[in-house]
N, C-alpha and C positions, 0 to 999 in steps of 0.2 A: 337639980342644976338650973341656975338662972339663965334666962334667955340672953344671948349675946346681942349687944347693940353697937352701932357705929359710934365712933367718937364724936363729941359735939363740934359744931362749927367754931373755928378759932376766932377769938375776939382780941385784937391787938390793943395794947395799952394806949391811953390817950397821951397827947403831947408829942408824939414822934413825928419826924418829917414825913411828908407824903410818900416819897420814894421808899423809905424804910418800912412804912406801913404796908405798902404794896408787896415788897419783897418778903417781909416776915409773915404776912398773911398767906402768900402763896406757898412759902416754906411749910407753914403749919398745915396747909391743905394737903400737901404731898405727904407729910408725916402722918396725917389721918388716913391716907390711902394705904400706907405701909402698915399702920396699926390694924386696919381692917383686914389686910392680907394675913397678918400674924394670927388673927382670930380664926380665919378660914383654915390656915394650915394646922392650927391646934384641933379644929373640928375634924379635919381629915385624919389626924392621928387618933383621935378618940373614936372615930367611926371604924378605923381598922381594928382597934382593940375590941370594940363591941362585936363586930362581925366575926372575929376569930374566936371570941368566947362562945358565940352561937355555934360556930363550926365544931369546936371541941365538945360542946354539949350534945349535939346531934350524933357525934361519933361514938358516944357512950350509950345511945338510946336506940332501941329497935322501933323505927317509925313506919315499917311496912304493915300492911293490913291484909287479913285473909280476903280472898276474892274467888268468886265462881267463874270469873272471866278469863281463866287461863292460869298458868303456873305462877306461884307467888314470887314477887320480886325478892331478891336477896336483901338483907338488911342494909348492906353497903350501898346498893343502888337506890333504895328507898330513902336513905339518909341524905344522899347527895341531891336527889330531886326535890325532896321536901325543903332542904335548906335553900337551894337555888330559887325555887318558886316563891318561898316566903320572902326572901330578900328582894326579889324582883317586884313582887306585889307591894311590899311595904315602901320601897323607894320609888316606885313607878318608873322602873327602868326595864329594859329587855332582859331576858334570861341570859343571853350571851354576855351582856354587860355585868349582870350579877355574878356569873361564873368567874369573870375576870376579876371583879372586885373581891370575891372570896379568896381567889388564889393570890392576889396582890397583898391582901391583909395577912394571910398566912406567911408569905415571904417576908414582909416587914417585921412581923412579930418574932419569927423564928430563924430567919436566915440573914436578915439585915438589921440587927438591933440598933446599930449606930445611925443608920439612915432613918429609922423610926424616931429616934431621939432628936435628930436634926429637924425632922418634920414637926415634932411636938413642940420644940422650942422656937419654931418659926424661921430657922436658918435656911431652909430650902422649901420649895413648893411641892405639891403632889406630882406635878408633871416631871420634876427633877427626880423624885423618888421612883416614878414609873420607868425612867430611863435605866436606873440601876437594876430594877426588878427584871426588866425585859432582857438586859444583856447578861445577867448572871443566872437566868433560869436554868440553863443547861450546863453550867459549870459545876465541877466538884466543889465540896465545901472549902477546900484550901484556895481554890480560884476565886470563889465568891468573896472570901475574906480579903484576898489580895486586891481585888478590884475595888471593893468598898473602901479599903484603907487608902488606896492611891487616888481615887476619883472623888470621894466625898468632900474633901477640903476644897476642891475646885468647884464643886457644885454650888457652893455658897456665892460664887462670883460669876459663873458662866450662865449664858442663856441656855435654854433647853436644846436647841440645835447644836450649839458648840459642845455642850456636855455629851450629847449623843455621839458626836464624832470622836471625842476623846475616849469615851468608854468603849465604843466599837473597836477602835484600834488596839486598845489594851486587851480586850476580850480575844481578839484574833491571836495575840501572842500567848495568851494563857490557856486557850481552849485545848483540851487533850486530843480532840478529833481534828483531822485536817478539814480545810474548807471544802474540799471535794466531797468528803463523806457527808458533811452537813448539807451541802447543796443538793445532793442526791435525795436526802430525806425531805428537804424543804420543797422540792419539785412536786412531791405527792400532795402538797397543800395548795396547789394552784387552784384558783377559783375566780368567779365573776360575782360582783355585787352591784345591785341597783339601789339608788337612794333618791326619793322624791325631793324636788326643790320647788321654789316658788315660781309663779308666773307661767305655769304650764311646762316647766322644764324638769329635768331629772339628771342625776349623775350616773354614769356607768364606770365602775372601777374594776380593774383587772389586776389580780395578783399573779404574776407570771415570772419566769426566769428573766433576769436582766438582759441577756443578749436578745431574746425574742422581743422584749419591750422596746429596746433600742432599734431593732430591725423594723418593727411596726411603725415606730415614730419616724424613722428615716424614709420608709416607703411612702407614708402619708405626706411627708415633707416634699419628696420628689414629685408625687402626683400634684401637689399644690403648686410647686414651681412650674410644672408643665402647663397647668391650667391658667396660671397667672399671666402667661404670655399670650393667651387667646384674645383676639380683638373684642372689646366691649366687656371684658371680665372686670367687675368692680368689687368682688368679694376680697376680704383681707386674706392673708396667708393662713391665719389661724382659722378663719371660717371655712376656707377651702379644705383644710385638713379634717375638720370636723365633718364637713359634708361628704368627703371621700370615704371616711370611715362608715358613715351612715349608709351611703349608697352600696358599698361593698357588702355590708352585713345584712341589710334589709332586702335589697333587690338582686344581689349577686353580680352587679355590673357597676361600673363607674365610667366617667369620661375623662380621658387623659390625652396628653400629647403622644403621638406615635413616632416610630422610627421607620422610614421607608426602606423596605427590602434590605439590600446589602449596604445601604448608606448609613453605616453605624455612626459615623461622626456627625452627620447632619440630621437634625430633628425636623420632622414635618410639622406644619401648622394645622393639619387636619385633626379631627377628634375621632376617637374610636370607642367602642363599647368593649370592655374586657370581661367576658363571662368567667366567673369563678365559682359558680354553684347555683343551686336553685333558690330563688327568692322566697321570702316568707310572706304570709298574709295573716294579720292578727285575728284572733277569735276572742271577742270581748263582749262585755255587757256595758252598754252606754245608756245612762239615764238622761232623757231629754224632757224638760218641762214642756207640756203640751202647747203653751202659748208661744214658746220659742220655735217649736216645730211649725206652727202656723205663721211664723214670721212676724208676730205681734209683740215679741219680747226678745231681749238680748240676754236673758238669764243664762248663765253658763250651764253646760252639761256636766255629767260626772262620769269619769272613766273608772271602772272597777279596778281596785288595787292601787289607784293613784290619788284621785280626788277631782276637784273642779278643773274643767277644761273649757276653752272658748268654743262657741257654737260652730264656727267654721271647722275647727279641728274635729269636733264630734261628728259632723256630717261627713268629713273626709274619711275618717276611720270607718264609719258605718258603710260607706260606699265600697270599701275595699275588703270587708270582712264577710265571707260567704256564710258563716254561721252566726252572724251578728244578731243579737237579741235587743230589740228596742224596748226601753222601759218608759212609758208615758206617765208623768206625774201631774197631780192636781195643782193648778196655779196658786191656790191659797193654802191648802193644808199640806201639800207636798206628798200626799199619799200616792202610792203607785196605783194607776188606773188599769194598766195592761202590761203584760209581759210578752205580748205577741200572740196573735190569734191562733197560730199554728202550734203554740206550746202551752196555752193556759187551760189545760185539762187536769184538774185536781181530782184525786191525788197522783195521777200519772206524772205530772210535772211538779210535784211537791218539792222535790230536791231543788229545782230551779227557783221556786218560790222562796225556799229557805236560803238559798245562796244570795238572792237579791236582798233579803232581809238582813242577813248576818254580815256578809261581805268578807269577814275574817273569822278566824278561830275566836270563840267566845270565852276563852280563858282570860283572866285579868292580864292585860298588858300585851297579849299576843297579837301580832299583825300578819300571821301567815294567812294566805288566801283561802277563802272558803271553798274555792274551786278545787283545791288540792287537799281538802280536809275530810274527815269522816263525819257522817251525820249520827249524832249520839242521842240516846234517850236520857233526858235529865233524870227522870226516875227510871231506873233500870227496867228493861223489858221483863226480866225474870221476877221482878218485884211488883208487877202490875202496871208499869208505865205504858201508856198508850203510844201508838205510832201515829201521832198527829202533830200539827204545827205547834201546839202549846207545850209539847213535851220533847220537841226535837230541836237541837242546836248543832252548829258545826264545831267540832274540836279537831285540831290537827292531831296526827297520830301520836306525837310526843305527849301532848296534854291529855289525850284520851287515855293513855296508859297511866299518866299521873293520877287521874281521877279514880281509876279502878284499882290502883296498886298502892296508894298512899291514903292519908287521912283527909285529903281534900274532898269536899262534897259540895253539891249544888242543888238548888231548888228553883223552880220556875216562879216568876212573878208576872204581874200584869204587863201588857204592852210589849211582850217579847223580852223582858228583862230577865237576867239570871243572877241569882244571889249565890255567892260562893263563901264557904266557911273553910278557912285554912286549918292545918293541923295545930297551929298555935292558938286558935280561937279568934283570929281576926276575920272580919267580914268585908267582902268586896262585892261590888255589883257591876255588871256589864250591861250596856245598852245595845239594842240592835242598831245597825248602821242606817237602816231605811225604815221609815214608817210605812207600813203596807197593810192593806185591808185584809181581814181574815178570809181565807178561801172557804168556799162552800164544799161540804163533803159530797163525794160521788159514790153512788151505790156500785158495788162490785162483788163478785162471787167470793164466798168464804175461801180462805187459803189454809193450807195445812199449818199446824203450829210450827213456828220457827224454832230452830235449834241454835242456841247461843254458841258462837265460835270461841275458840280459846284465845284469840287475839283480836283487838279492835279491827274493824268496827263491830260493835255488839250492843 
């Protein structure tokens, strides 16, 4: 298949009036945009077909492997994990995104063929197709066909939000279960997500029942309204709501306008602390360049699990963390010089050393924190792999099982790198997050031979 390229820049014919040249050139440019979009939509259609072919192939193949590390995975579980990890690694996306892409491709090819055809011919975009996939996922076949037939013609002319609204309303009428039954099931999926952003910021997203979300928003708005009346208060209402949420969750208190005793109608101008629980204190690893610590550089620090932070923030976090581990780095090489005098006893603190080096799970594309992962032998212990820094990496429990129950395999490389070979034969390599000097071994008494457990870590 030839590589798709963007249409060439338009060249208007000579001899036209200037205004007509301007108009026709701009028209041609917009046409080039839509032509490029049609190519993208065709690509999404072809991707769905290719992914679903891979899914069908894996479902007819036993991709599990024998293992001494516990009971053998069922062929069904092994097939699902192999396909998900292969797609995620090949496309450089998260496994959650890969799982969704696989499910969407199956739905397009087998449940929504008219939607897939509209995508292939460029009449709708992939986000339009996702709206139909999402809203028909729990409908019976007859309902799926009815929604597609009624909504798809509109999808060619509506924006994604308007299409979502129209499809959601139709789904409510056609769904065989009541909204009450579906809400009870959905409540079980409530969760919190965090997402790093730029400039030392991050997003906190909560998936909660709508009444609770509105109640939280209204309470924050009321707190902000009370604080806004305080003398000298210059923060915006939006900033006050964000600060109130932070205060309540982090410290358990916030400052708001109070009501004096029985005077329910009249609000006081004094400020009160409203305790709602025990505050938290972070336990973190913060990397600080040694010259920054000495006040001779403004090079940012690094917060484990997030990334670069400004020096003032790093110092503030360090001051509030009882179990804070300070990591000093060389000003030129970036090598870690110390992980704290009270902790740098190797191999007693080998796990801390590895956590600093890895930062996350070392499976391709995984970002789960090393602090919540298993320490795995790259070469299995039962096959002669040593318990040393060159043969140990962090793997989250999910990928630890993938390694031991499917055809994924790994080997150590220099500099803390890990080479992975997937069941399909593709190769990937992961790098350590931090360049860190090799620890010196420490003599210690011989230990009894370890017994390999049936489940990770092993």
